[in-house]
N, C-alpha and C positions, 0 to 999 in steps of 0.2 A: 503495500499499498504507500502509494505516495505523503507526505508528511501533512498534508492539504484534507488528504480523505481519513485519517489517524487521528485529523484533532476535530473532524467533524463526526466522526461515531464517537467522538469521548462526550459531543454535545446532543445530538441529536438522538440519540438510543433513548433521553430520558425527559427531551425536551423541545423537542421539532415548532419549531415557532407556529404556533395557530395566530399567523398571520396571511394578508391576502399576496404579499409578496413574501415569503418565506425565504426562500435564498437571498434574498435582498436583502433580507434581516440577516442571517449569518455571512452573508459576504460584508458586511458592516462590524460585526464581532469580531472577524477573520483578519478584515484587513485585505480582502479578496475584492471580487467582481461577482456583481450574482451571475454571470454565465459559465463563468470559472467551478463557481460553488457548484450549480445545477449538473454539470459535466463530472465533475467528480460524485453527488451523490446517485447518478446515473453509473455509472464505471461500476459501482458500490453494488447495485442493483442487479446491475449485467451477467456479473463476476460473480453472482447469488449469494456476499456476504450477508448481504442485505435480502432476509425473505418477506419485509414486510416492512411500510411505511403506514400506523396507524394506528385506531387506539386499544387499547388493553382496559376492558369492562370487567368492571369487580361483579361477577355472577352475583354474587345474594343479593346485592342491590341492584340487581335488576328482575331480582324475583326467581332465579335458577338456583340448584345445589351445583355441585361439582362433588364429581368422588372415584376418588383413585383403586381399581379392580387390580388385586394378583390372582394368577390363575399355571395352569401349565399346559402347554399343545406339543405334543411327540417333536423329536426333530431327530437327526441323526444322530446328534451327541446323548440324545438320553436313552440310544438305543434301537428308536424307527429304524427303517432301510433308508428310509432317504428326510430330507425334509419336504414332503408336499404337503405335510398338514399344516407346518407354520409358514408356508404360500396360500394356499385355500385361507388361512386364517386371516393371512394377514387380507385378503382380496378379498373376504368379508367385511372386514374392520374397515379398508376403504371404502366403502359405499353407505355405511354410516356420517354423518356431520353429527350425530353428535356427539362419536368418539373423537375427540380434536388430537391427540396423544396416546403414541405406541411402540413399546422398545422391548425387544428383546434383550432380556440380562442372563448373565454368568450366575445361575441361581438354579433350582432344584422350582421355586415358582419363577419362570422362565418367562412369560409375558406379561408384561405391567401396561395398564393402559390406562386414559383418564376419560371421563364421559361425563357431560354435561347435559340436566334434562331440569322437567320442574318439579320434580317428585320422587322418592323416593324408589313409588311403584313406579313408576316409567323409565329412571335408569332400573333396576330388576328384572323389568320387560325387555331392556338392548341387549342387559347381561343372558339372560334365560336364550333370546330367538338366538345370540354368536354361539353359544354352549347346544343347540340346537342343530345350526347349519356347521358347524366345525366340530374337529377333535377337543375345541380348550372345556378342560374340568377340575377341579377341584377349585372352584371360584370365590375370592375371598372380597367383597366391597366395603371400602378404608373408607372413613371420612377423619377426616382432618380435625383433629379433641384441642387441639391448638397450635394457632403459627406465630413462628417467631419473625423468619423471611418470606417474602415473597417476589416474583419479579424481576427477569436477566438482564442484568446491566453490563456489561462485559467492557472495563476499560482498554484502549489500544494496546499501553504496553503490556497487557500479556494477563490480567487476572480480570476474577469480578469486580465490578465496582462495590465496594463499599459504601452500602444506602440503609445502614441500621436502622438511624431513628425513621429515617422516612419508611422503612419496612415493620418497623414495630407500629407508627403509625397508623397503616393501611388492615393492622391486625389487632386493631382494639377497637370497639366500640364505635360504629361511626354517629356522633351523634345529628350531624351536618348532613346525614345520609337522605335520600331523597327515598320517600317508598316505594315501591313498584308498581304499587298499584294508582300514584298518582302521575304515572308517566303519559302523556299524552300521545298522539295520532304521531303527530311529529317528531315527535320523541323517540318514537319507534322507529320512526323510517326515518332519523340520523345517524343514532346508533345502529340500524343494520349497516349504513352506508359506510359510516368510520370505521367496520369491521373487518374493511376489506383494502384495500395496497390503493395510496393516493394518485393520484392519474399520473403520467408521465410528463406533464407541464411547469412552465414558472409559477400561473395560479392555481394552484390545484385544488381550493377550499373553492373557491370561485367554481369549476367547472365540473367538482361534485356537485353544488350547486347547496352548501352546505356552509352554515353561518359558524366562524371561528367563533362569536361573543357564547354561543350556544355549546359548541366544544368546549367554553373555557368554563362554563357553567357547569360543564357536567363533571370537570375535574374536583372544582371547589365545593360540588352536592358529594364527591367521594364517587357517582356512579363509575366516570374513570379512574383507573387506579395511573394510566401516564399516556400522552399519545409519542412516538416515537421507531425507531427503527427497533427493529427484532431482527436478529443477526441465525442467519446458520453459524453455530459454532464452531466447528468440524471447518467449515470454509474460514472463519476467522482467526484462526490457527489454536483452538480448543479443543483437538483432536481427542483429545481423554478425556474421559467425564465416569463418574462415577454414582449409584445411589449406595449413599454410605446407611445403616442402620444398627443403630445401638439398643441394647438392652439395658434395660434396668438392673441388672448387676455383674458385678467385680468376681472374677475365680470362683463360680458360681453362687457368688453369695448375693445376696439382694440389694443392689444398690439406691437408696432413696436420695429421689429430688427435693429438696424444702424448694415449694412450687413460691413461700414469702420470701426467698433467697434475693438480693437485688438482681445476681448472678445466675441463676436458673440453666442447668445448661444445655438449654435450644439458646439462652441469648449468647452465651457465650460463641458456639457454636457460628450464629449466626453474623455474630461481630468479626469471621475470618474472611477479608476477603476472595480467598478462591470456594467459597460457598454460596449459590445461588439460590436456593432454597432449602428452611429447614421447617419441619412440621412433627410435632407428635400426633399417632394414628395408633388404632388399639393391636395388640399384642393378637395372632391369631394360632391355630394347632399350627405344630410346625415351624413358626416362625415368630421367635418371643419376642422379636425388637418393637422399639413402643418409637424411637425417637429418629428420624427419618436428616440425612445433608443429601442434597445435591450437591457433590465437588468438583470443580473445572482443573486442567491444566492441561503442560503443552507438551510434556513429557508421561512415558509410562513410571518414570524414577520420579519427575516432580509431583504426578499424582500419590505413591506410593509415602513421598515426606508428610504430601500433605494429609491424605488419611490418618496417620501415624502422629503427628500435630494434634490433628484433632482430636484425636483419641485419649491421648496425653493430656488436655487445655481441660478435658472430664472428669478424670480420675480411669481411665484406660477400662471401662465396662467392655461386657463380649459385644462384637459387634460383626455385621457379615457385609463383605460389599460385593456388591451388585455391579460390575462391569456393564457399560451398556456397549451389545455387543453390535446391534443393530437399529436402527429408528427404520419405522416399520409404516410411520405416519408422526408429522406432526402437521398440524393444521391450527387455525387459526377460529372458534367456533362462530358462528354468525346470528347477532339474536337476533328475533323475529323475522327470519328469514320467510 
C-alpha cells in the first residue's frame, strides 16, 4: 500500500466522512486533493483490501438478535472420504441471507456461523433447516451473555486499533438508543441502503439518495456503530487469526472471575490491540469455554506469541485455540431488505 492509502485506512475504517463531498474532506485532512484521495480509496476497493464502505448497524437496536452457532460437518480431516459434505454445507449457507459469517475452524466443532433474525424461534428454524439439508449436526446456538469488545478496526501499522473505550460504550445499556418500533418507513429504507457498499462516485450519498444528516442521527442514537470501511483482513496483511476460547479453570481448578473487579478477564483481553472481538458465551457439553477472543496477527509466530501473552494476562486459564482454516462466508446483514 502507498503511504496515502495507509493514512486513509487509518481514518476511513472508523469514520468515513458523512459529507456530500467525503473525498474532499479527506483530502483536506491529509493535505492532498480530492481526485487523488478518491483514486486511492478506489484502488483499495478494487484490490480487495476494502470489502465494503457503509454502515455497521446494531442488530439489537433495530429489533434483531444475533447468535453464534457451533456445529460439526464431516471433512476429510475428520474421517470423511472427502470434503463434499463441507462444500454442500457451504453452498446451502451461502443461499441464506440471515447467515452472515461462516468459518471452518481447527476443532472437533469445526464450523462456526452467525445467524441474525428477529426471534429465537426464527433462528432455531434456520438452523434446523440447515441440519435437514446438510450433514451439519450437534449444533449449539450461543448468545453473548456479556460483550467486552466489538467491531474490527485494523491499524495500517499492523495491528487492530485499540478502540476499547468506544467498544465498551457500545456494549453498555444504550440510554439514547431509539427503540426499533420507533423506526419510520424512511428510517428502514435508509438503513437498508446504508448496509450496502457506497457508489463509486465523488458524491456517494447524493447518488445513494441518502441524507448525511440522517446517517449522523443513526450514529447519535446508536442505531449505527460506525460508518466506514470494512476490510478483508487477509488482504490487509492479517492472514493469521484464531478464535481463542478460555475456560473458567486453571489447571483443572475452578477459576472465578470477579465481576465487580475494575479489570475482569474480558476487559483485560479487550484492552489488547491485537484482539478485535471479546465476548462471554455459555459453555456447552464438550466445550467448557466461556470467554471468546478473536486474535489477529501477521505471522504464525506472532499469533502464537499473542495467544501466550493473552492467556498469561488473565492467569493462564485452560483454553482452546480454534484457528481459522477457511472463510466459507462473510457478508453484511441487509436489514429490512
